[in-house]
N, C-alpha and C positions, 0 to 999 in steps of 0.2 A: 520637615513635613514630607510625608510619603507621597511619591509620585503615583498618580492614578492614570489608567489608560481607558479610553473610550472603546466601545465595540468597533467603531470605524477604524481606529488606530490599529487594533489587533487584527482585524480582518485584512487590512492592507499589509501589515507587517508579515503575516503568516500565510497570506494567500488563501484564506478560507472565507466562507460566507457567514453572514450574521445568523443564518439558520443553523449552521454547524455549531457556532458558539452557544446559541440557545439550547441546542440539543445536548451539548456537554453540560450545560447548566441544569437542564431537566434530569440528566443522569446523575447529578450530584458531584460531577467532576470539577466544576468551576462554581464559585459562589461570589459573584460580583456584588458590590455594594450598590445601593439604589439611591439616587438623588432625583426624586420625582419619578419620572418614567425612564430616566437615563441610567444605564448600567455602567458602573465604574469598576474596573478591574485593578487589583493590586499587583505589585511585582510578583507576589507568590502565585496569583492566578496566571500571570503571563508565563511563569516558569512551568506551572502545571500544564498549560496549553502546549508549550514547547515539548514537554515530555509525552503528552498524549499523542501529538502529531508524530513524534519520533517513533513511539511504540507502534502506531498504526502503520507507518512506513516500513517498519521491520516485520510487519505481519502479525503483530499481537492483537488479540481481540480487545475490545474495550474493557471486558471483565478482567483480563490479565493486566492491562494497563492500570486499572483501578487498584488491583491487588498490590502491584509494585509501588505505586505512588502512596497508597495508604499505609504501607509498612514503614515508611519513613517516620511517621509520627507515633508509631507504637513500638513497644519492646519487641524484638531486640534492636529497633531503630535502624540506622543506616547500614550496619553490618548485615542485618537480616535482610534488608531490602536488596543489598548488593548480592547476597547469596541467592535470593529468589530470582533476581534479574539474570544472574549467570546460569541458573538452572533453566530458565525460560529460553535464554539464548542457545544453550546447548540443545534443547529440544527443538527449537525452531531451525537451527542449523541442520540437524539430522533430517528434519522434514524436507528442507530445501534440497539437501544433497540427494535424498531419495527421489524427489521430483525431477532433479536434473538428470539423474540416471535414467529415469523413465523417459524423459524427453529425448535423451541421446539415443536410447534404444528405438524409440519411435522414429526419429530422424533416420537412423540406419535402415530400419524397415522400409521407410518411404523411398530412400535411395535405391534399395534393392528392387522394390516393386517398379519404380520408375525406369530403372535400367532394363528390367525385363520387358516392360511395355515398349520402350524405345527399340530394343532388339527385335521384338515381334513386329513393330511398325516397319523396321528396315527389311525384315523377311518378306513383308507384304508389299514392299516396294514404295513405301511412303516414309517421308521424313517428318518428324513431329513439328519442326520449326516451319516447314512449308505449309502444313495444315493450319497452324496457328496464324500465319501471315494471311492466308486465304480467308480465314474466318474474320480476321480483323478488317480486311479490305471490304468484305461483304457487309460488315457492321457499319463501317464508315460511309459506305455508299447509300445506306438506307436512311 
């Protein structure tokens, strides 16, 4: 007999809300069986949920996750699914590397601007830390 999972079991195991599972169901990503009003999920549903959550964690859209998952059951099957997945990973990696480069440039710019501001504060005879401490004390006194 096939093991079935309740919505409560899956929400606890994967740390998601019942609303999330219902949303994935409404999107056609999960199709639990019904026993009255109770939703019962198969091991295949559990695996799909695991793949959905992994895909979301990696930054894929639900449409991309759906495309990858659905390829498994269609020709060319698993090899096609794996090729698509590797293409999506390559694209996502390139996006993240570009974002990281942008972040590193922004951090460098912030360091330069802050250094200039500190230097100007010193020229004016003020130390940044002293100003911050005085502001903090005034805030605590209020």
